[in-house]
C-alpha positions as protocol buffer text, in pm:
chain_id: "A"
residue {
  index: 1
  type: MET
  ca { x: 1437 y: 1229 z: 137 }
}
residue {
  index: 2
  type: THR
  ca { x: 1220 y: 1107 z: -136 }
}
residue {
  index: 3
  type: ASP
  ca { x: 1200 y: 754 z: -241 }
}
residue {
  index: 4
  type: ASN
  ca { x: 1250 y: 731 z: -612 }
}
residue {
  index: 5
  type: ASN
  ca { x: 1141 y: 347 z: -584 }
}
residue {
  index: 6
  type: PRO
  ca { x: 803 y: 326 z: -801 }
}
residue {
  index: 7
  type: ASN
  ca { x: 739 y: -19 z: -591 }
}
residue {
  index: 8
  type: ALA
  ca { x: 760 y: 163 z: -318 }
}
residue {
  index: 9
  type: LYS
  ca { x: 402 y: 218 z: -227 }
}
residue {
  index: 10
  type: ASN
  ca { x: 331 y: -124 z: -351 }
}
residue {
  index: 11
  type: ASN
  ca { x: 569 y: -267 z: -86 }
}
residue {
  index: 12
  type: THR
  ca { x: 414 y: -68 z: 242 }
}
residue {
  index: 13
  type: VAL
  ca { x: 283 y: -282 z: 512 }
}
residue {
  index: 14
  type: ILE
  ca { x: -55 y: -223 z: 551 }
}
residue {
  index: 15
  type: CYS
  ca { x: -166 y: -433 z: 838 }
}
residue {
  index: 16
  type: HIS
  ca { x: 149 y: -453 z: 1066 }
}
residue {
  index: 17
  type: CYS
  ca { x: 31 y: -748 z: 1281 }
}
residue {
  index: 18
  type: THR
  ca { x: 42 y: -979 z: 993 }
}
residue {
  index: 19
  type: GLU
  ca { x: 344 y: -750 z: 784 }
}
residue {
  index: 20
  type: THR
  ca { x: 70 y: -759 z: 491 }
}
residue {
  index: 21
  type: SER
  ca { x: 177 y: -542 z: 221 }
}
residue {
  index: 22
  type: ARG
  ca { x: -62 y: -317 z: -18 }
}
residue {
  index: 23
  type: ALA
  ca { x: 84 y: -535 z: -296 }
}
residue {
  index: 24
  type: ALA
  ca { x: -55 y: -839 z: -129 }
}
residue {
  index: 25
  type: LEU
  ca { x: -368 y: -696 z: -62 }
}
residue {
  index: 26
  type: THR
  ca { x: -406 y: -567 z: -432 }
}
residue {
  index: 27
  type: ASP
  ca { x: -361 y: -884 z: -585 }
}
residue {
  index: 28
  type: LEU
  ca { x: -623 y: -1063 z: -380 }
}
residue {
  index: 29
  type: ILE
  ca { x: -875 y: -770 z: -422 }
}
residue {
  index: 30
  type: GLN
  ca { x: -850 y: -811 z: -793 }
}
residue {
  index: 31
  type: LYS
  ca { x: -865 y: -1154 z: -771 }
}
residue {
  index: 32
  type: GLY
  ca { x: -1209 y: -1101 z: -644 }
}
residue {
  index: 33
  type: PHE
  ca { x: -1178 y: -1121 z: -243 }
}
residue {
  index: 34
  type: ASP
  ca { x: -1312 y: -759 z: -255 }
}
residue {
  index: 35
  type: THR
  ca { x: -1461 y: -740 z: 115 }
}
residue {
  index: 36
  type: LEU
  ca { x: -1311 y: -673 z: 443 }
}
residue {
  index: 37
  type: GLU
  ca { x: -1438 y: -1036 z: 536 }
}
residue {
  index: 38
  type: SER
  ca { x: -1264 y: -1203 z: 260 }
}
residue {
  index: 39
  type: VAL
  ca { x: -912 y: -1050 z: 255 }
}
residue {
  index: 40
  type: SER
  ca { x: -901 y: -1052 z: 667 }
}
residue {
  index: 41
  type: ARG
  ca { x: -983 y: -1438 z: 598 }
}
residue {
  index: 42
  type: MET
  ca { x: -692 y: -1436 z: 319 }
}
residue {
  index: 43
  type: THR
  ca { x: -451 y: -1276 z: 511 }
}
residue {
  index: 44
  type: GLY
  ca { x: -523 y: -1227 z: 866 }
}
residue {
  index: 45
  type: ALA
  ca { x: -535 y: -871 z: 806 }
}
residue {
  index: 46
  type: CYS
  ca { x: -765 y: -692 z: 1027 }
}
residue {
  index: 47
  type: SER
  ca { x: -758 y: -996 z: 1246 }
}
residue {
  index: 48
  type: GLY
  ca { x: -560 y: -848 z: 1525 }
}
residue {
  index: 49
  type: CYS
  ca { x: -554 y: -493 z: 1656 }
}
residue {
  index: 50
  type: GLY
  ca { x: -794 y: -410 z: 1388 }
}
residue {
  index: 51
  type: ALA
  ca { x: -591 y: -43 z: 1318 }
}
residue {
  index: 52
  type: CYS
  ca { x: -562 y: -133 z: 966 }
}
residue {
  index: 53
  type: GLU
  ca { x: -946 y: -148 z: 864 }
}
residue {
  index: 54
  type: MET
  ca { x: -971 y: 178 z: 746 }
}
residue {
  index: 55
  type: ALA
  ca { x: -663 y: 119 z: 459 }
}
residue {
  index: 56
  type: ILE
  ca { x: -824 y: -172 z: 365 }
}
residue {
  index: 57
  type: LEU
  ca { x: -1136 y: -74 z: 291 }
}
residue {
  index: 58
  type: GLU
  ca { x: -1048 y: 243 z: 71 }
}
residue {
  index: 59
  type: LEU
  ca { x: -799 y: 16 z: -95 }
}
residue {
  index: 60
  type: ILE
  ca { x: -1112 y: -220 z: -180 }
}
residue {
  index: 61
  type: ALA
  ca { x: -1277 y: 96 z: -263 }
}
residue {
  index: 62
  type: GLU
  ca { x: -1014 y: 229 z: -485 }
}
residue {
  index: 63
  type: HIS
  ca { x: -1017 y: -130 z: -698 }
}
residue {
  index: 64
  type: ASN
  ca { x: -1396 y: -116 z: -747 }
}
């Protein structure tokens, strides 16, 4: 089944430890928090198990 919701991708949870969504991360990156450390400091993402590190780094690269 295909999700036809255009916001589905943005609602995707990137960090399951903190339930941080792609939309929240994108918003921060666009506001200038464009390093893993600054995103982590603002959201707590990547401060737990670290499984989201590559996804966050890819998102940062997408927007820079």
